[in-house]
FIGU-523717 format. One record per residue: x negated, y, z negated of N, C-alpha, C, CB in turn; residue in one letter; residue number from 1. Coordinates in nm, 2 decimals. Each point is the difference from the previous one (the first is absolute). Glycine has a CB too. Layout:
<sites>
{site {X,Y,Z},{X,Y,Z},{X,Y,Z},{X,Y,Z},"A",NUM};
...
</sites>
This chain:
<sites>
{site {-11.14,7.17,-14.18},{-0.05,0.07,-0.08},{-0.06,-0.10,-0.11},{0.17,0.19,0.08},"Q",1};
{site {-0.33,-0.12,-0.10},{-0.07,-0.08,-0.06},{0.03,0.00,-0.16},{-0.16,0.03,0.20},"V",2};
{site {0.19,-0.08,-0.26},{0.00,-0.03,-0.17},{-0.09,-0.07,-0.08},{0.19,0.02,0.05},"Q",3};
{site {-0.26,0.02,-0.16},{-0.07,-0.12,-0.03},{0.02,0.04,-0.18},{-0.20,-0.04,0.26},"L",4};
{site {0.27,-0.08,-0.33},{0.02,0.01,-0.10},{-0.10,-0.10,-0.13},{0.23,0.09,0.14},"V",5};
{site {-0.29,-0.01,-0.19},{-0.12,-0.09,-0.11},{0.05,-0.05,-0.12},{-0.18,0.14,0.05},"Q",6};
{site {0.11,-0.22,-0.11},{0.04,-0.06,-0.13},{-0.14,-0.09,-0.05},{0.29,-0.01,0.07},"S",7};
{site {-0.26,0.00,-0.20},{-0.11,-0.09,-0.08},{-0.07,0.12,-0.06},{-0.04,-0.23,0.16},"G",8};
{site {-0.09,0.16,-0.19},{-0.07,0.09,-0.09},{0.00,0.03,-0.13},{0.02,0.06,0.15},"G",9};
{site {-0.09,0.04,-0.21},{0.04,0.02,-0.16},{-0.12,0.01,-0.07},{0.22,-0.13,-0.01},"G",10};
{site {-0.22,0.08,-0.10},{-0.10,0.01,-0.11},{-0.07,-0.12,-0.01},{0.12,0.15,-0.11},"L",11};
{site {-0.25,-0.17,0.08},{-0.06,-0.12,0.00},{-0.16,0.05,-0.07},{0.16,-0.11,0.24},"V",12};
{site {-0.21,0.02,-0.30},{-0.13,0.04,-0.05},{-0.12,-0.04,0.07},{0.11,-0.01,-0.18},"Q",13};
{site {-0.24,0.06,0.20},{-0.09,-0.04,0.07},{-0.02,-0.11,0.02},{-0.06,0.15,-0.04},"A",14};
{site {0.02,-0.22,0.16},{-0.03,-0.14,0.03},{0.13,-0.08,0.04},{-0.20,0.03,-0.17},"G",15};
{site {0.32,0.05,0.16},{0.14,-0.05,0.04},{0.01,0.02,0.12},{0.11,0.04,-0.18},"G",16};
{site {0.04,-0.08,0.23},{0.02,0.01,0.15},{0.13,0.02,-0.01},{-0.17,-0.14,0.10},"S",17};
{site {0.22,0.23,0.01},{0.15,0.05,0.02},{0.00,-0.07,0.17},{0.02,0.29,-0.18},"L",18};
{site {0.11,-0.26,0.21},{0.02,-0.02,0.16},{0.10,0.11,0.02},{-0.04,-0.25,0.03},"R",19};
{site {0.00,0.31,0.08},{0.09,0.11,0.06},{0.10,-0.07,0.13},{-0.21,0.21,-0.08},"L",20};
{site {0.34,-0.17,0.10},{0.05,-0.05,0.12},{0.04,0.14,0.06},{0.08,-0.25,-0.08},"S",21};
{site {-0.05,0.24,0.20},{0.05,0.09,0.09},{0.10,-0.03,0.10},{-0.19,0.07,-0.03},"C",22};
{site {0.30,-0.05,0.04},{0.14,-0.08,0.09},{0.03,0.13,0.10},{0.14,-0.18,-0.22},"T",23};
{site {-0.18,0.12,0.35},{0.00,0.09,0.11},{0.18,0.00,0.07},{-0.31,-0.06,0.05},"A",24};
{site {0.37,0.15,-0.04},{0.10,0.00,0.11},{0.02,0.09,0.12},{0.08,-0.09,-0.17},"S",25};
{site {-0.04,0.04,0.24},{0.01,0.11,0.12},{-0.11,-0.03,0.10},{0.08,0.19,-0.17},"G",26};
{site {-0.17,-0.34,0.15},{-0.07,0.00,0.10},{-0.05,-0.19,-0.08},{-0.07,0.35,0.09},"F",27};
{site {0.01,-0.40,0.02},{-0.05,-0.14,-0.05},{-0.18,0.02,-0.03},{0.22,-0.15,0.18},"T",28};
{site {-0.25,0.07,-0.25},{-0.13,0.00,-0.05},{-0.09,-0.01,0.12},{0.06,-0.09,-0.21},"L",29};
{site {-0.03,0.02,0.32},{-0.07,-0.04,0.13},{-0.05,0.13,0.06},{0.16,-0.20,0.04},"D",30};
{site {-0.07,0.34,-0.09},{-0.04,0.09,0.09},{-0.11,0.10,-0.05},{0.22,-0.02,0.10},"S",31};
{site {-0.22,0.05,-0.22},{-0.07,0.08,-0.06},{-0.10,-0.07,-0.07},{0.16,0.14,0.01},"Y",32};
{site {-0.29,-0.06,-0.07},{-0.09,-0.03,-0.09},{0.07,0.07,-0.16},{-0.22,0.02,0.23},"A",33};
{site {0.20,-0.09,-0.31},{0.04,0.08,-0.15},{-0.13,0.00,-0.07},{0.26,-0.08,-0.03},"I",34};
{site {-0.25,0.21,-0.03},{-0.14,0.05,-0.06},{0.04,0.02,-0.14},{-0.11,0.13,0.21},"I",35};
{site {0.04,-0.15,-0.31},{0.01,0.01,-0.15},{-0.09,0.14,-0.01},{0.03,-0.29,-0.08},"W",36};
{site {0.02,0.39,0.01},{-0.07,0.08,-0.07},{-0.01,0.02,-0.17},{0.06,0.08,0.23},"F",37};
{site {-0.14,-0.02,-0.27},{0.04,0.05,-0.13},{-0.08,0.15,-0.03},{0.05,-0.26,-0.09},"R",38};
{site {0.05,0.33,0.01},{-0.07,0.11,-0.07},{-0.01,0.04,-0.11},{0.03,0.05,0.14},"Q",39};
{site {-0.15,-0.03,-0.24},{-0.03,0.01,-0.10},{0.00,0.18,-0.06},{-0.13,-0.26,0.06},"A",40};
{site {0.17,0.29,-0.20},{0.01,0.13,-0.03},{-0.11,0.03,0.01},{0.16,0.00,-0.12},"P",41};
{site {-0.13,0.16,0.22},{-0.13,0.04,0.01},{-0.11,-0.03,0.10},{0.08,0.00,-0.19},"G",42};
{site {-0.05,-0.12,0.29},{-0.06,-0.05,0.09},{0.07,0.01,0.13},{-0.10,-0.14,-0.16},"K",43};
{site {0.03,0.11,0.28},{0.07,0.01,0.11},{0.08,-0.14,0.04},{-0.18,0.19,0.06},"E",44};
{site {0.27,-0.19,0.05},{0.06,-0.12,-0.01},{-0.14,-0.12,0.09},{0.30,0.16,-0.01},"R",45};
{site {-0.28,-0.26,-0.03},{-0.10,-0.12,0.05},{0.06,-0.11,0.06},{-0.14,0.04,-0.15},"E",46};
{site {0.11,-0.08,0.27},{0.04,-0.12,0.08},{-0.06,-0.10,-0.07},{0.03,0.10,0.22},"G",47};
{site {0.05,-0.22,-0.26},{-0.05,-0.10,-0.04},{0.00,-0.13,0.09},{0.06,0.11,-0.20},"L",48};
{site {0.06,-0.14,0.28},{0.02,-0.13,0.05},{0.06,0.03,0.15},{0.02,-0.13,-0.25},"S",49};
{site {0.01,0.04,0.35},{0.07,0.04,0.10},{0.03,-0.14,0.06},{-0.10,0.25,0.04},"C",50};
{site {0.18,-0.33,-0.01},{0.05,-0.08,0.09},{0.07,-0.01,0.15},{-0.01,-0.04,-0.23},"I",51};
{site {-0.05,-0.01,0.31},{0.05,0.03,0.13},{0.13,-0.05,0.04},{-0.21,0.00,0.05},"S",52};
{site {0.29,0.07,0.02},{0.13,-0.07,0.04},{-0.01,-0.12,0.10},{0.11,0.21,-0.05},"G",53};
{site {-0.22,-0.17,0.16},{0.01,-0.11,0.09},{-0.10,-0.14,0.01},{0.09,0.21,0.10},"V",54};
{site {-0.16,-0.17,-0.20},{-0.08,-0.13,-0.03},{-0.04,-0.05,-0.15},{-0.09,0.07,0.21},"D",55};
{site {0.16,0.05,-0.31},{-0.02,-0.04,-0.13},{-0.12,0.03,-0.06},{0.14,-0.16,0.05},"T",56};
{site {-0.25,0.19,0.05},{-0.12,0.01,-0.05},{-0.01,0.12,-0.12},{-0.08,-0.08,0.25},"S",57};
{site {-0.02,0.11,-0.33},{0.02,0.07,-0.11},{-0.15,0.10,0.00},{0.18,-0.20,-0.13},"T",58};
{site {-0.17,0.27,0.08},{-0.12,0.09,-0.03},{0.00,0.07,-0.14},{0.00,0.03,0.26},"H",59};
{site {-0.11,0.00,-0.36},{0.02,0.02,-0.12},{-0.12,0.11,-0.06},{0.13,-0.25,0.00},"Y",60};
{site {-0.08,0.33,-0.09},{-0.13,0.13,0.01},{-0.09,-0.10,-0.12},{0.14,0.31,0.04},"S",61};
{site {-0.28,-0.25,-0.03},{-0.06,-0.07,-0.09},{0.03,-0.01,-0.13},{-0.14,0.05,0.14},"N",62};
{site {0.19,0.06,-0.20},{0.03,0.00,-0.16},{0.08,-0.11,-0.05},{0.00,0.24,-0.01},"S",63};
{site {0.08,-0.32,0.14},{0.09,-0.08,-0.06},{-0.01,-0.13,0.07},{0.15,0.18,-0.08},"V",64};
{site {-0.24,-0.21,0.16},{-0.04,-0.13,0.09},{-0.05,-0.09,-0.10},{-0.08,0.11,0.22},"K",65};
{site {0.14,-0.24,-0.21},{-0.02,-0.12,-0.11},{0.08,0.01,-0.11},{-0.21,-0.02,0.05},"G",66};
{site {0.28,0.12,-0.06},{0.10,0.03,-0.12},{0.12,-0.01,0.03},{-0.13,0.12,-0.09},"R",67};
{site {0.20,-0.03,0.19},{0.11,0.03,0.09},{0.04,-0.10,0.12},{-0.06,0.22,-0.06},"F",68};
{site {0.16,-0.25,0.08},{0.05,-0.10,0.09},{0.12,0.05,0.07},{-0.08,-0.17,-0.15},"T",69};
{site {0.09,0.20,0.27},{0.14,0.04,0.05},{0.03,-0.13,0.11},{-0.02,0.31,-0.04},"V",70};
{site {0.17,-0.34,-0.01},{0.05,-0.11,0.12},{0.15,0.07,0.03},{-0.13,-0.25,-0.09},"S",71};
{site {0.23,0.17,0.14},{0.11,0.00,0.09},{0.06,-0.08,-0.04},{-0.07,0.06,0.17},"R",72};
{site {0.22,-0.05,-0.16},{0.10,-0.13,0.00},{0.08,0.07,0.09},{0.01,-0.13,-0.23},"D",73};
{site {-0.02,0.05,0.37},{0.12,0.07,0.10},{0.11,-0.04,-0.05},{-0.09,-0.01,0.22},"K",74};
{site {0.12,-0.05,-0.27},{0.13,-0.10,-0.02},{0.10,0.12,-0.05},{-0.13,-0.27,-0.07},"T",75};
{site {0.04,0.37,-0.02},{0.09,0.10,-0.09},{-0.06,0.11,0.02},{0.07,-0.14,-0.17},"I",76};
{site {-0.16,0.15,0.30},{-0.03,0.14,0.04},{-0.08,0.07,-0.17},{0.25,0.02,0.24},"N",77};
{site {-0.35,-0.08,-0.26},{-0.04,0.07,-0.13},{-0.17,-0.05,0.02},{0.28,-0.01,-0.18},"T",78};
{site {-0.34,0.15,0.11},{-0.17,-0.01,0.01},{0.02,-0.04,-0.14},{-0.14,0.20,0.18},"I",79};
{site {-0.01,-0.24,-0.22},{-0.03,-0.02,-0.15},{-0.17,0.07,-0.01},{0.18,-0.25,-0.04},"Y",80};
{site {-0.18,0.30,-0.06},{-0.16,0.01,-0.05},{0.00,-0.07,-0.14},{-0.08,0.25,0.13},"Q",81};
{site {0.01,-0.35,-0.13},{-0.06,-0.06,-0.10},{-0.09,0.06,-0.08},{0.05,-0.15,0.11},"Q",82};
{site {-0.08,0.17,-0.21},{-0.11,0.09,-0.06},{-0.05,-0.08,-0.13},{0.11,0.24,0.09},"M",83};
{site {-0.23,-0.27,-0.09},{-0.08,-0.09,-0.09},{-0.10,0.08,-0.06},{0.02,-0.19,0.13},"D",84};
{site {-0.02,0.14,-0.23},{-0.15,0.06,-0.09},{-0.02,0.15,-0.02},{-0.12,-0.18,0.11},"N",85};
{site {0.25,0.22,-0.11},{0.05,0.12,-0.02},{-0.10,0.09,-0.11},{0.25,-0.11,0.07},"L",86};
{site {-0.29,0.24,-0.07},{-0.08,0.07,-0.05},{0.06,0.12,-0.04},{-0.15,-0.11,0.10},"K",87};
{site {0.11,0.17,-0.17},{0.07,0.14,-0.06},{0.01,0.12,0.12},{-0.11,-0.05,-0.26},"H",88};
{site {0.02,0.03,0.30},{-0.03,0.11,0.13},{0.13,-0.05,0.11},{-0.32,0.00,-0.02},"E",89};
{site {0.36,-0.11,0.03},{0.13,-0.03,0.11},{0.11,0.07,-0.07},{-0.07,-0.24,0.09},"D",90};
{site {0.07,0.32,-0.17},{0.13,0.05,-0.06},{0.06,0.12,0.10},{-0.08,-0.05,-0.25},"T",91};
{site {0.16,0.05,0.31},{0.04,0.10,0.08},{0.18,-0.03,0.04},{-0.30,0.01,0.10},"A",92};
{site {0.35,0.07,-0.03},{0.09,-0.01,0.08},{-0.02,-0.08,0.16},{0.04,0.22,-0.16},"V",93};
{site {0.02,-0.32,0.18},{0.02,-0.07,0.11},{0.07,0.00,0.09},{-0.06,-0.08,-0.11},"Y",94};
{site {0.03,0.11,0.26},{0.09,0.02,0.10},{0.00,-0.10,0.10},{-0.02,0.22,-0.06},"H",95};
{site {0.08,-0.27,0.12},{0.03,-0.06,0.14},{0.04,0.09,0.11},{0.07,-0.19,-0.11},"C",96};
{site {-0.13,0.18,0.25},{0.06,0.08,0.11},{-0.04,-0.06,0.11},{0.01,0.19,-0.11},"T",97};
{site {0.07,-0.17,0.21},{-0.01,-0.07,0.12},{-0.07,0.06,0.10},{0.19,-0.09,-0.05},"A",98};
{site {-0.26,0.06,0.16},{-0.04,0.05,0.13},{0.07,-0.05,0.09},{-0.20,0.02,-0.05},"D",99};
{site {0.29,0.07,0.09},{0.11,-0.03,0.08},{-0.05,0.04,0.21},{0.19,0.09,-0.29},"V",100};
{site {-0.32,-0.11,0.28},{-0.07,-0.05,0.14},{0.01,-0.14,0.04},{-0.15,0.17,-0.05},"N",101};
{site {0.21,-0.23,0.10},{0.00,-0.13,0.04},{-0.13,-0.06,0.04},{0.22,0.04,0.05},"P",102};
{site {-0.28,-0.15,-0.12},{-0.09,-0.11,0.08},{-0.15,0.05,-0.08},{0.16,-0.03,0.27},"G",103};
{site {-0.14,0.14,-0.31},{-0.18,0.04,-0.10},{-0.01,-0.12,-0.11},{0.01,0.30,-0.01},"R",104};
{site {-0.15,-0.33,0.03},{-0.03,-0.11,-0.12},{-0.09,0.11,-0.10},{-0.02,-0.28,0.17},"T",105};
{site {0.02,0.22,-0.29},{-0.06,0.09,-0.10},{-0.13,0.06,0.01},{0.13,-0.12,-0.11},"C",106};
{site {-0.18,0.18,0.09},{-0.12,0.06,-0.04},{-0.01,0.12,-0.09},{-0.05,-0.08,0.20},"S",107};
{site {-0.07,0.14,-0.24},{-0.01,0.07,-0.06},{0.04,0.16,0.02},{-0.15,-0.20,-0.04},"S",108};
{site {0.18,0.19,0.17},{0.09,0.15,0.05},{0.14,-0.02,-0.08},{-0.11,0.03,0.29},"E",109};
{site {0.15,-0.15,-0.32},{0.13,0.05,-0.05},{0.05,0.04,-0.15},{0.04,-0.13,0.18},"H",110};
{site {-0.19,0.15,-0.23},{0.00,0.06,-0.14},{-0.02,0.14,0.05},{-0.12,-0.20,-0.16},"F",111};
{site {0.15,0.26,0.25},{-0.09,0.15,0.03},{0.15,0.06,0.08},{-0.35,-0.08,0.05},"T",112};
{site {0.43,0.00,-0.01},{0.12,0.06,0.07},{0.09,0.04,-0.05},{-0.05,-0.09,0.13},"R",113};
{site {0.16,0.17,-0.07},{0.13,0.05,-0.07},{0.12,-0.07,0.00},{-0.09,0.19,0.05},"F",114};
{site {0.17,-0.22,-0.14},{0.12,-0.06,0.03},{0.12,0.05,-0.05},{-0.12,-0.16,0.01},"Y",115};
{site {0.22,0.13,0.08},{0.12,0.09,-0.06},{0.08,-0.08,-0.09},{0.01,0.14,0.21},"D",116};
{site {-0.01,-0.28,-0.19},{0.10,-0.08,-0.11},{-0.06,-0.08,-0.09},{0.15,0.00,0.15},"S",117};
{site {-0.10,0.03,-0.28},{-0.07,-0.04,-0.13},{0.09,-0.09,-0.13},{-0.14,0.23,0.07},"W",118};
{site {0.07,-0.36,-0.12},{0.05,-0.01,-0.08},{0.05,0.10,-0.14},{-0.10,-0.17,0.14},"G",119};
{site {0.16,0.11,-0.22},{0.02,0.14,-0.11},{-0.10,-0.01,-0.08},{0.23,0.02,-0.02},"Q",120};
{site {-0.33,-0.12,-0.03},{-0.12,0.02,-0.06},{0.05,-0.10,-0.10},{-0.09,0.26,0.05},"G",121};
{site {0.01,-0.31,-0.13},{0.00,-0.05,-0.15},{-0.14,0.03,-0.07},{0.15,-0.20,0.07},"T",122};
{site {-0.12,0.24,-0.21},{-0.10,0.04,-0.06},{-0.06,-0.14,-0.08},{0.11,0.25,-0.02},"Q",123};
{site {-0.25,-0.28,0.07},{-0.08,-0.12,-0.09},{-0.08,0.04,-0.08},{-0.01,-0.14,0.15},"D",124};
{site {0.01,0.06,-0.28},{-0.10,0.06,-0.11},{-0.06,-0.12,-0.03},{0.13,0.18,-0.11},"T",125};
{site {-0.28,-0.13,0.10},{-0.08,-0.11,-0.08},{-0.08,0.04,-0.08},{0.01,-0.11,0.15},"V",126};
{site {0.04,0.05,-0.31},{-0.05,0.04,-0.08},{-0.17,-0.09,-0.04},{0.29,0.10,-0.04},"T",127};
{site {-0.34,0.00,-0.01},{-0.14,-0.04,-0.01},{-0.02,-0.10,-0.16},{-0.06,0.25,0.17},"S",128};
</sites>
């Protein structure tokens, strides 16, 4: 059974940094790509970053490229999203999810697919 537990995030001033964690159980990170999304009030869910299970290749949306970095620690089955130079418009609830189709490398398609298993979400607020 795929389970994802999130931690990290919180409140930060514009220009600051936050790090989100997503710890997986029920599978190993070699198997599936992990994708980060966010949803701000009144806006659609937005795909942000993806890290492939098979080769750790990554893919980012244009809105966060160069500011967000996704990585993993296989020893503790955890994915991180480091978020730097945060802006007020980055305020949102952030979720991680898993693409439970093994072997797929990350692409923009991961930001449009539907997923069944999600982390519980964290509210991240950037004050201006």
